[in-house]
C-alpha positions as CSV (number, residue, x, y, z in Angstrom):
1,M,-148.6,13.7,12.8
2,F,-145.8,11.2,12.9
3,F,-144.3,11.7,9.5
4,I,-142.0,14.5,8.4
5,G,-142.1,15.6,4.7
6,L,-144.0,12.5,3.6
7,P,-143.9,12.5,-0.2
8,Q,-146.0,10.6,-2.6
9,M,-144.1,7.4,-3.3
10,E,-144.5,6.6,-7.0
11,H,-141.4,4.8,-8.2
12,V,-140.9,1.1,-7.2
13,L,-137.6,2.0,-5.6
14,D,-139.2,4.6,-3.3
15,N,-140.4,1.6,-1.2
16,P,-137.9,-1.1,-2.2
17,A,-138.4,-3.6,0.6
18,W,-142.2,-3.6,0.2
19,N,-142.0,-3.9,-3.6
20,A,-139.4,-6.7,-3.3
21,L,-141.6,-8.6,-0.9
22,I,-144.6,-8.5,-3.3
23,S,-142.5,-9.3,-6.4
24,G,-139.0,-10.9,-6.8
25,N,-138.7,-11.9,-3.1
26,K,-142.3,-12.9,-2.6
27,H,-141.2,-16.5,-1.8
28,L,-139.4,-15.2,1.3
29,S,-142.3,-12.9,2.4
30,N,-144.3,-13.0,5.6
31,G,-147.1,-10.7,6.7
32,N,-150.4,-9.6,5.3
33,Q,-151.8,-7.1,2.7
34,Q,-150.6,-4.0,4.7
35,V,-147.3,-5.1,6.3
36,K,-144.6,-7.6,5.2
37,Y,-141.3,-8.8,6.5
38,F,-138.6,-11.4,6.0
39,D,-137.7,-14.2,8.4
40,K,-135.2,-12.8,10.8
41,E,-132.6,-15.4,9.8
42,V,-132.9,-14.2,6.2
43,S,-133.0,-10.4,6.6
44,P,-134.2,-7.8,9.2
45,F,-136.1,-5.8,6.6
46,V,-139.7,-5.0,7.3
47,A,-142.0,-3.0,5.1
48,L,-145.3,-1.2,5.0
49,K,-147.6,-0.7,2.0
50,E,-148.3,2.8,3.3
51,N,-146.5,4.6,6.1
52,S,-149.2,5.0,8.8
53,T,-149.4,4.7,12.5
54,E,-151.9,1.9,12.0
55,N,-149.5,-0.1,9.9
56,F,-146.7,0.4,12.4
57,G,-149.0,-1.0,15.0
58,I,-149.9,-4.0,12.9
59,L,-146.3,-4.7,12.3
60,Y,-145.6,-4.5,16.0
61,E,-148.1,-7.2,16.7
62,L,-147.0,-9.5,13.8
63,I,-143.3,-9.5,14.7
64,L,-142.9,-12.2,17.3
65,H,-139.2,-11.8,18.1
66,N,-137.5,-8.9,20.0
67,G,-134.5,-8.6,17.7
68,P,-133.8,-5.4,15.8
69,V,-135.7,-4.9,12.5
70,L,-134.7,-2.6,9.6
71,F,-137.2,-0.1,8.0
72,I,-136.1,1.7,4.9
73,T,-137.6,4.9,3.7
74,P,-136.6,7.9,1.5
75,M,-137.7,10.5,4.1
76,E,-136.9,11.3,7.6
77,M,-139.6,10.1,10.0
78,E,-140.8,10.1,13.5
79,I,-141.5,6.5,14.2
80,P,-144.7,6.0,16.3
81,G,-144.6,4.1,19.6
82,P,-144.4,1.6,20.9
83,W,-141.4,1.1,18.5
84,K,-138.0,2.2,19.9
85,V,-135.5,3.7,17.4
86,L,-132.1,2.3,18.1
87,H,-130.4,4.4,15.5
88,V,-130.8,5.8,12.0
89,I,-128.3,5.0,9.1
90,K,-128.2,7.5,6.3
91,G,-127.4,6.2,2.9
92,L,-127.6,6.7,-0.8
93,Q,-129.7,4.6,-3.3
94,M,-127.7,4.2,-6.5
95,V,-128.9,2.9,-9.9
96,Y,-126.7,1.5,-12.7
97,E,-126.8,3.7,-15.8
98,G,-123.4,2.8,-17.1
99,P,-122.1,2.0,-20.6
100,E,-121.6,-1.5,-22.1
101,L,-119.8,-3.7,-19.6
102,P,-116.5,-5.4,-20.4
103,I,-116.7,-9.1,-20.9
104,D,-116.8,-11.0,-17.6
105,T,-113.9,-13.4,-17.8
106,N,-112.9,-13.7,-14.1
107,P,-112.1,-17.3,-13.4
108,E,-111.5,-16.8,-9.7
109,L,-115.2,-16.4,-8.7
110,V,-116.8,-19.2,-6.8
111,S,-120.5,-19.7,-6.4
112,L,-121.2,-19.7,-2.6
113,T,-123.5,-22.3,-1.1
114,G,-124.5,-23.5,2.3
115,E,-121.1,-25.0,3.1
116,H,-119.6,-21.5,2.9
117,V,-122.1,-19.8,5.3
118,H,-119.8,-19.8,8.3
119,Q,-117.1,-18.0,6.3
120,M,-119.6,-15.6,4.9
121,L,-120.8,-14.7,8.4
122,A,-117.3,-14.2,9.6
123,L,-116.4,-12.0,6.6
124,T,-119.5,-9.8,7.0
125,K,-119.0,-9.5,10.7
126,L,-115.5,-8.3,10.1
127,T,-116.3,-5.8,7.3
128,N,-119.9,-4.8,8.2
129,P,-121.4,-4.4,4.6
130,G,-124.9,-4.6,6.1
131,P,-127.0,-7.2,7.9
132,F,-126.1,-10.7,7.1
133,A,-127.6,-13.8,8.9
134,E,-127.6,-17.6,8.7
135,K,-130.2,-17.7,5.8
136,T,-129.3,-14.5,4.0
137,I,-127.8,-16.7,1.3
138,D,-131.4,-17.7,0.4
139,F,-131.6,-14.4,-1.6
140,G,-129.2,-16.2,-4.0
141,H,-126.5,-15.3,-6.5
142,Y,-123.7,-15.0,-4.0
143,Y,-120.2,-15.3,-5.4
144,G,-116.8,-15.1,-3.6
145,I,-113.1,-15.0,-4.1
146,F,-110.8,-17.4,-2.1
147,E,-107.2,-17.3,-1.3
148,G,-106.3,-20.8,-0.4
149,M,-109.2,-22.0,1.7
150,Q,-110.1,-18.5,3.0
151,L,-113.0,-16.5,1.7
152,V,-111.6,-13.0,1.2
153,A,-114.2,-11.2,-0.8
154,M,-117.8,-11.6,-1.9
155,A,-120.9,-10.0,-3.3
156,G,-124.5,-11.1,-3.9
157,Q,-128.0,-9.9,-4.6
158,R,-130.7,-9.1,-2.2
159,L,-133.9,-7.1,-3.0
160,H,-135.5,-8.0,-6.4
161,V,-138.0,-5.3,-7.2
162,F,-140.1,-5.4,-10.4
163,G,-137.2,-5.4,-12.9
164,Y,-134.6,-4.1,-10.5
165,A,-132.0,-6.3,-8.7
166,E,-130.0,-5.0,-5.7
167,V,-126.3,-5.7,-5.4
168,S,-125.5,-6.4,-1.8
169,A,-123.0,-7.7,0.7
170,V,-120.0,-6.3,-1.3
171,C,-117.1,-6.8,1.0
172,T,-113.4,-7.6,1.1
173,H,-111.2,-8.8,4.0
174,P,-109.1,-5.8,5.1
175,D,-105.9,-7.8,4.5
176,H,-106.8,-8.2,0.8
177,T,-108.0,-4.8,-0.3
178,G,-106.5,-3.1,-3.3
179,K,-106.5,-6.2,-5.4
180,G,-109.5,-5.4,-7.5
181,Y,-111.7,-8.1,-5.9
182,A,-114.7,-5.8,-5.2
183,R,-114.6,-4.5,-8.8
184,A,-114.4,-8.0,-10.2
185,L,-117.3,-9.2,-8.1
186,L,-119.4,-6.1,-8.9
187,L,-118.8,-6.5,-12.7
188,H,-119.9,-10.2,-12.4
189,Q,-123.1,-9.2,-10.6
190,L,-123.8,-6.5,-13.2
191,H,-123.5,-9.0,-16.0
192,R,-125.8,-11.5,-14.2
193,I,-128.4,-8.8,-13.5
194,R,-128.4,-7.4,-17.0
195,A,-128.5,-10.9,-18.5
196,A,-131.7,-11.4,-16.6
197,S,-133.0,-8.2,-18.2
198,N,-133.0,-6.4,-14.9
199,I,-131.5,-3.0,-13.8
200,P,-128.9,-3.1,-11.0
201,F,-129.2,-0.9,-8.0
202,L,-127.6,-0.8,-4.6
203,H,-127.6,1.0,-1.2
204,V,-124.5,2.4,0.4
205,R,-123.8,4.5,3.6
206,Y,-123.5,8.2,2.6
207,D,-120.1,8.5,4.2
208,N,-118.5,5.3,2.6
209,E,-116.5,7.4,0.2
210,R,-114.3,4.6,-1.0
211,A,-117.3,2.4,-2.1
212,I,-119.2,5.3,-3.6
213,K,-116.1,6.1,-5.8
214,V,-116.0,2.5,-7.0
215,Y,-119.7,2.4,-7.8
216,K,-119.6,5.7,-9.7
217,S,-116.6,4.5,-11.7
218,L,-118.6,1.5,-12.8
219,G,-121.6,3.6,-13.9
220,F,-123.8,3.9,-10.9
221,V,-125.5,7.2,-10.2
222,T,-127.2,8.4,-7.1
223,R,-131.0,8.3,-7.4
224,M,-131.9,9.6,-3.9
225,E,-130.9,9.7,-0.3
226,I,-132.3,6.8,1.8
227,H,-132.8,6.2,5.6
228,F,-132.5,2.9,7.4
229,Y,-134.3,3.0,10.7
230,V,-133.1,0.2,13.1
231,L,-136.2,-0.5,15.3
232,Q,-136.9,-2.7,18.3
233,K,-140.0,-3.6,20.2
234,N,-140.3,-2.0,23.7
């Protein structure tokens, strides 16, 4: 038996990557009826309809590159070979249950496009909010704050799961923290998501106390612990 404490996954956020790939992010999906994944230049996320040794084997055959992939699950697991586990990132899945939001009047926010990708890559490399690649912007809804010509903070959306939308890539250049930029960007994303009649959610490292404090202050509550398995083909 490869799986430890395998629960019945009933809520769409129990298997967020799979449910995103068959719903709101379907246009970015590759794979078949049992396993799905994003192009590696969009996101390293891979997903299984059901966690089974057979499906891990199918995924191994379908993934043609040898770069790391990211598998997300609410439970601790023993990943079957021939996959190699590079490391496991423990996190929290948080869902917005906050009160009515203040009016979004921030004039500093800029819609980010292809011309900004090089700055987005530099900022995410510096701050490490999570995986970000050349085409991650294809998820859409990325906004940033500039000081002069420099992108100093940004946030966007990633997984879109049957009425839920994930806030992602929330980051601020270390020279510009403490100015309220992350909060402004988060509020803007919350307004956009709720205006689309969706429920905001996000993932955060369990030990990122500063970010968790900000998220809680805005009205996010922890739904469950989550595990990100960074895998590579042997």
